[in-house]
N, C-alpha and C positions, 0 to 999 in steps of 0.2 A: 266141269259141270257147273252150271249156274242155277241155284235153287231159290225159288221165291218162298218166303215165309210170310204168310198172310195172317195178321192178328185180328181175330174176330171174337175175342172173349170179353170185351167191354160191355157194360150194361147201358151206356148212353143216357145216364140220368139227367144230364143237362138239357136234353131235348124234350124230356117230359112225356115220351111215348110209353105205351103199355108194354112194348117189347123193345129189345135193343135196336138201335137205329139201323144197324147194318142188315137187319132182317125185314125192315119195312119194304113194301113193294112200291115201285114206281113203274108205271106202264106194264104191270103184270110180271115184273122181275124184281127179285130181292136186290137191294143195293149191293150186297156182297157179290152177286152174280155179275154185275157190270165190272167190278174189280177183278174177279177171277178170269173173266173172258179176256181182259187186257193181257194178263200174264200167259194164259193159254195160247193166245195168238202171237205172242212175241217169240220170234224164232230163236233168240238167244237163251231163253229160259228152258231148262231141261226137266225140272221137277217143281212141284208145288206142294208145300206142307201148310196145313191150316190149323191154327190154334182156335179151338171153340169148345164150349161146354158140350157134354154128352148129348143133351136134349137137342141142341142145334146141329150137332153132327149128323143126327138122323134126318133132320130137315134138309140139310145141305146135300147129303149123300156125296157122290163124287162130282155132282153138278155137270155130268157129261165131259169131265176133264180127262184128256188122254195123258196129261202130265201129273195127275194127282198121285202123291206118294203115301199120304196118311194124315191123320189128325193128331194133334197134341193137346193136352189139357191146359187151360189157363192157370196162371199162378196168382198169388195174392196181389201182385202189382203188374203193370204192363211189362216191366223189364224181367220179372220172374216168368212171365208168359213167354217172352222172347227166349229166355234161357231154356225153358222146357222144350220149345221148338228146336233150338240149336242142338240140344242133347239127342233128340230123336233124329235129326238130320245127320248127325255124326255117325249113326248106325249104318248109313248107306252112302255117305259122301266121303270125299278125300280131303285131307287137311288144307290143300291149296285151293279148293273149290270156293266159289263166291256165293255168299248168301245175301239175298236182296230182301230186306225187311220192309213190309208195307202194311198200312192200316186198311182194313176192309171198308172203313168209312171214308176212304179217299177213292171213289169210284171212277174219277175222270183222269186217271193216270194214263199217259200216252206211251205208245211203244218207243217213241223217240227218247222220252225221259228214262225209261227202263234201260235202253241201250246205252245211253250216256253214262248212267250209273255203273253199269257193268264194265264199260271201257275204262273208266277212271279207276275202278277197283282193281283192274288188272295191273296197274302201275303203282298202286299204293295199298296200304293196309285197309283203308276204308274211304268212303266218300259220302257226303250228304248234300242234297240239293238245297239251296237257300235262295231267299228273295230279299232284296233291300228293304229296310224299314222306311216307310213313307212318312210316318208321323214323328213329331218330336218326342224323344224318349227321356223319361225321368226315372230316378230311383226313389221309391216310396216304401220305406221299411215297415211302417206301421199301417199302411193302407190309407193314410190320411194326409200326411205331411210330406212335402218334397224334401228328400235327404241328400240328393246328389244329382248332378247334371251328367247326362251321357251323350256322347257324340254319335249321332245316328249313322255317320259315315263309317263307323267301326262296329256297327251292330247289324246283324242279319237275322232273319226268321228262318228257322229250320223247317224242312218239309220231309216227306218220305217219297220214294223208297230210299233207305240207306243201305249201302252195300259194303260188305266186309269179306276179307279172307277168313274162311271158316275157323280154322284152328287158332289163329292169332286172336280173333275176336272172342272165341270161347275162353281162352286163357285169361284175357283181360277181365272178363266177367267173373271168373272163378277166383281171381286175386282180390276182389273187393270184399271187405268185411261185410257180414250180413246186415248190420245196421245201416251201412252206407248204400248197400244194394237196394234197400227199401226206399231210399231217397231219390233214386234215379228216375228222371222224367222222360228222357229221350234215349233212343238206341245208341247214339253216338257218344253219350257221356262216358260209359265204361271204357270205350276205345280211347277217348281223349285222356281219361284219368290213368289209363294203362300205358300211356306214352306211345301209342301207335301213330303211324303216319297217316293222318286224316286230312283230306282235301275237300274243298267245296266246288260244286258246279252250279250253274244257274238253274233255278227251279222254274216252275210254270204256274202262272196265276190261276189257271183253270184247275190245277191239282189241289183244290182246297179240301179240307176235312169237314165232313158234315157233323157239326156239333150242336147247332141251335136250329130252331124252327125256320129261321131265315135262310140258313144254309140249305136245309131240305127243300125249301121253296125255290131257291136258286138252282139246285140240281134238277128239280122237276121241270123248271122252265127250260133249262138247257136241253133236256131229253125230249121234251114236247116240241121244241123247235128244231129237232133233228141235229143239234149241235154236238151230241155225244159221239166220241171217236173221231 
């Protein structure tokens, strides 16, 4: 079984909206609805678990999803939210099943990308889509001065969804000390730190995360031009 874990617990503070960005409406639909539809329509996805606050759980409902399994509560950080979702998924999934972790604020995920993640995860412990870094990259420890040069040929930008073998990924998370768990930024970090076999696949430029007002405007333009899906 392949389970989609949709993270929708963030508050979207960087966008500056009155409500979390994933619940803003574009053409009469919440942003999260576009994301959920992509996983509902993907033939390889068997179940959908959603991480969301109780208030928004009522708003989302089951969103007419036939694959909806349940809600999980957010944690204090993104990764603790992931862990809450994983623990709920373990109640109905098998150890070798694949969990596909995605952000509700990435509504332009394609079925092709989901399928590619699942296929790669079948052969490895985990997989993350990445894009090459186009700009010159520097290390700036204090936020002001350049402290090191980085070769962009060896640097990639991670995207979502990230896919993992369920039990191996759960164990990698549980092995992390609590203080280290709080420092995790991306879902692949615990897997890498746990020594799991993680590979990369090519990401998609369109699969951007809505973080700023410009991102929201870009998404609105794509939808209005009929470019979604």
